[in-house]
Every structure is written in C-alpha cells, then in structure tokens.
C-alpha positions in Angstrom: -0.1 -0.1 0.1 2.8 2.3 0.8 4.2 2.0 -2.9 0.7 3.0 -4.2 0.3 5.9 -1.7 3.6 7.0 -2.9 2.7 6.7 -6.7 -0.5 8.6 -5.8 1.4 11.4 -4.1 4.1 11.8 -6.8 1.4 11.8 -9.7 0.0 15.0 -11.1 -3.5 16.0 -11.9 -3.6 14.1 -15.2 -2.1 10.8 -13.7 -4.7 11.1 -10.8 -7.6 11.6 -13.2 -6.7 8.5 -15.4 -6.3 6.4 -12.2 -9.6 7.7 -11.0 -11.1 7.0 -14.3 -10.1 3.6 -14.2 -11.2 3.1 -10.7 -14.7 4.2 -11.7 -14.8 2.2 -15.0 -14.0 -0.9 -13.0 -16.5 -0.3 -10.4 -19.4 0.3 -12.8 -18.3 -2.7 -14.9 -18.3 -5.2 -11.8 -21.4 -3.7 -10.6 -23.0 -4.3 -13.9 -21.6 -7.6 -14.3 -22.8 -9.0 -10.9 -26.3 -7.4 -11.5 -26.6 -8.8 -15.1 -25.4 -12.2 -14.2 -28.0 -12.3 -11.6 -30.8 -11.1 -13.9 -29.9 -13.4 -16.9 -29.6 -16.4 -14.9 -33.1 -15.8 -13.6 -34.4 -15.0 -16.7 -33.2 -18.1 -18.4 -34.6 -20.2 -15.3 -38.0 -18.5 -15.8 -38.2 -19.1 -19.5 -37.5 -22.8 -19.0 -40.4 -23.2 -16.4 -42.8 -20.6 -17.7 -43.2 -21.7 -21.4 -44.0 -25.1 -20.5 -46.3 -24.2 -17.9 -48.2 -21.6 -20.3 -48.9 -24.2 -22.9 -50.0 -26.7 -20.3 -52.7 -24.2 -19.0 -56.3 -24.9 -19.7 -56.8 -21.4 -21.6 -55.4 -18.2 -22.2 -56.7 -16.8 -18.9 -55.1 -19.7 -17.0 -51.9 -19.2 -19.1 -51.8 -15.9 -18.4 -52.0 -16.4 -14.6 -49.1 -19.0 -15.0 -46.9 -16.2 -16.8 -47.6 -13.6 -14.1 -46.5 -15.9 -11.5 -43.2 -17.1 -13.2 -42.1 -14.7 -15.4 -40.3 -12.6 -13.0 -38.3 -10.6 -15.3 -41.3 -9.8 -17.5 -40.3 -11.3 -20.7 -43.3 -13.5 -21.7 -46.0 -11.6 -20.3 -45.7 -8.3 -22.6 -45.7 -10.8 -25.6 -49.0 -12.4 -24.5 -50.4 -8.8 -23.6 -49.5 -7.4 -27.0 -50.9 -10.4 -28.7 -54.2 -9.9 -27.0 -54.5 -6.2 -27.6 -57.2 -4.8 -29.9 -55.9 -1.8 -31.9 -58.1 1.4 -31.7 -61.0 1.4 -34.4 -60.2 4.0 -37.1 -56.4 4.1 -37.3 -53.8 2.6 -39.7 -53.1 -0.2 -37.3 -56.6 -1.5 -37.2 -57.0 -1.3 -41.1 -54.5 -4.3 -41.7 -55.4 -7.7 -41.7 -55.6 -9.4 -38.5 -52.4 -11.6 -39.0 -50.6 -8.4 -39.8 -51.7 -6.6 -36.9 -50.7 -9.5 -34.5 -47.4 -9.9 -36.3 -46.6 -6.2 -35.7 -47.7 -6.2 -32.1 -45.6 -9.3 -31.4 -42.6 -7.9 -33.4 -42.5 -4.5 -31.6 -42.9 -6.3 -28.1 -40.3 -8.5 -28.9 -37.9 -5.9 -29.8 -38.6 -4.1 -26.4 -38.0 -7.3 -24.3 -34.8 -7.9 -26.3 -33.7 -4.3 -25.5 -34.3 -4.9 -21.8 -32.3 -8.1 -22.0 -29.4 -6.3 -23.8 -29.2 -3.4 -21.3 -25.8 -2.7 -20.1 -24.0 -4.6 -23.0 -22.7 -1.1 -24.6 -21.1 -0.3 -21.3 -19.3 -3.6 -21.0 -18.2 -3.1 -24.6 -17.0 0.4 -24.1 -15.1 -0.4 -21.0 -13.5 -3.6 -22.5 -12.4 -1.6 -25.5 -11.2 1.5 -24.0 -9.9 0.6 -20.6 -6.5 -0.8 -22.3 -5.9 2.7 -23.9 -6.9 4.6 -21.0 -4.2 2.6 -19.1 -1.7 3.1 -21.8 -2.3 6.5 -21.8 -1.6 6.8 -18.2 1.8 4.9 -18.5 2.9 7.4 -21.3 2.0 10.3 -19.4 3.6 8.9 -16.1 6.9 8.1 -18.0 6.7 11.8 -19.3 6.0 13.0 -16.0 8.8 11.2 -14.4 11.6 11.9 -17.1 10.7 15.7 -16.7 11.0 15.5 -13.1 14.5 14.0 -13.3 15.5 16.2 -16.1 14.7 19.3 -13.9 16.6 17.5 -11.2 19.7 17.1 -13.3 20.1 13.5 -12.2 19.5 11.0 -14.8 20.9 7.2 -14.4 19.5 3.8 -14.8 18.4 3.7 -11.2 16.5 6.8 -11.5 14.8 6.0 -14.6 13.8 2.2 -13.9 11.8 3.2 -10.7 9.5 5.8 -12.2 9.1 3.7 -15.4 8.1 0.6 -13.5 5.5 2.5 -11.6 4.2 4.1 -14.5 3.8 0.7 -16.2 1.2 -0.2 -13.4 -1.3 1.9 -15.4 -1.1 -0.5 -18.3 -1.7 -3.3 -16.1 -4.6 -1.5 -14.4 -6.2 -1.0 -17.7 -6.0 -4.5 -18.8 -7.3 -5.6 -15.3 -10.4 -3.6 -15.8 -10.8 -4.5 -19.4 -10.5 -8.4 -19.3 -13.4 -8.9 -16.9 -15.8 -6.7 -19.1 -14.8 -8.3 -22.2 -15.2 -11.9 -20.9 -18.7 -11.0 -19.4 -19.8 -9.1 -22.6 -19.1 -12.3 -24.5 -20.8 -14.8 -21.9 -23.9 -12.4 -21.6 -24.2 -12.0 -25.3 -24.5 -15.8 -25.6 -27.2 -16.0 -22.9 -29.0 -13.1 -24.4 -29.1 -14.9 -27.6 -30.4 -18.0 -26.1 -33.2 -16.1 -24.4 -34.1 -14.3 -27.7 -34.2 -17.6 -29.5 -36.8 -18.9 -26.7 -38.8 -15.6 -26.9 -39.0 -15.7 -30.7 -40.2 -19.2 -30.5 -42.7 -18.3 -28.1 -43.9 -15.4 -30.2 -44.2 -17.5 -33.2 -46.1 -20.5 -31.4 -48.6 -17.8 -29.9 -49.1 -16.1 -33.2 -50.0 -19.4 -34.9 -52.2 -20.6 -32.2 -54.3 -17.2 -32.2 -54.5 -17.2 -36.1 -55.8 -20.7 -36.1 -58.2 -19.7 -33.7 -57.7 -23.0 -31.7 -56.9 -21.7 -28.4 -58.7 -23.6 -25.5 -61.3 -21.8 -23.8 
C-alpha cells in the first residue's frame, strides 16, 4: 500500500484523473456484471419453467396467470399482452389484416423485451475496448512526468529511470485488469441473451400461430 500511496502522491493531476477514471470504469463494470449475471440467470430459469407451464394451461386466462407467477423478469407476459390487444378503431393499425396486426404487435413487443435483456451491454463493450488505451495513456503520461522531473533535477541514471518507469507501467496493467473481465462478461452475456431471444422468438411464433388458427382452448 505504501508504494501505491507514494505513486499517488507523486502523480500530477492528469495521472490522478486517469487512475480515478480506471477505478470508476472498474467499479461500474463489476456492478453491472454482478447485476446482469443475476438477472440473466433468473431470466433463463424462468423461461425454462414459464413456457411449458403456459402451454400446459387450460386456456389463455389460466396461461396468463401462469406467466404472471413465473415470469419474474417480465419477458413473456408483454408478448401475450401485446398479442391480445385490440387496436383502436379508425387507425392505420386497425385497417390491416388480423395476421399483419398481430405480427406487428408481437414484433414490437419482442424488440422491447430483447432491448431490456441487452441493457448494459454497451457499457461493458465500451469499458472492454477503451480501458487498455486509458491505461496506456496513463503509462505514457507517467513516464513523461517522471522523465521531466528527473531532467529538472539534473540527475538521470538507470536507477533513477527504472523506478518511475516501472511505477508508470502499473497503469497499463490496471487498464488490462479493468478490460479483461468486461470483455469476458460481454461475450458470455451475449451468448445468454441470444439463447433467451431464441426462446422468446419461438414463443411469439407459436403464440401467433395459435391465435391465427383460432384453436386456443377456452
């Protein structure tokens, strides 16, 4: 801890700003990783339980009750509610064929649900792609700051250079430490979101076919 405190004390405003930025990126990324892992794990579990329970229900009202009880992240219920909506009379939406109206409502609801699942992915991608360069900038600036200080003191030797340069390289390591978890989480969550999206698309397709066929149980 003493070495980090000395490094912080010797850093200028730019170096401290870079360190604080990396800290903020790391904290925000880890908070998002933990929260999103919990949400997506629960969403995948709920999809696996709620979809079979819906199709095993005796009718649409009973199926809606099943979704309300099992769909804790609100992924399937918006699709069912959109499918059962009646467009206002006299609107362009109501002027189309019933199948086209249903497809449009399900598509819009599916887009909203998928956007809900993808929330935070942009932040993880941004942290993963920019943190190494932020750390590299901190290293370059730290080396420049150290060399300028040694030049001002008039004492330049291998011992005087090795210490400050080694300390400045910590910024590069910090940038990588921030970026690697964000990139790994982004790739893993992207796979989970894609799996959930496939399940939602299948549910929306089957629901559309049932409603169009008019064969839903009463």
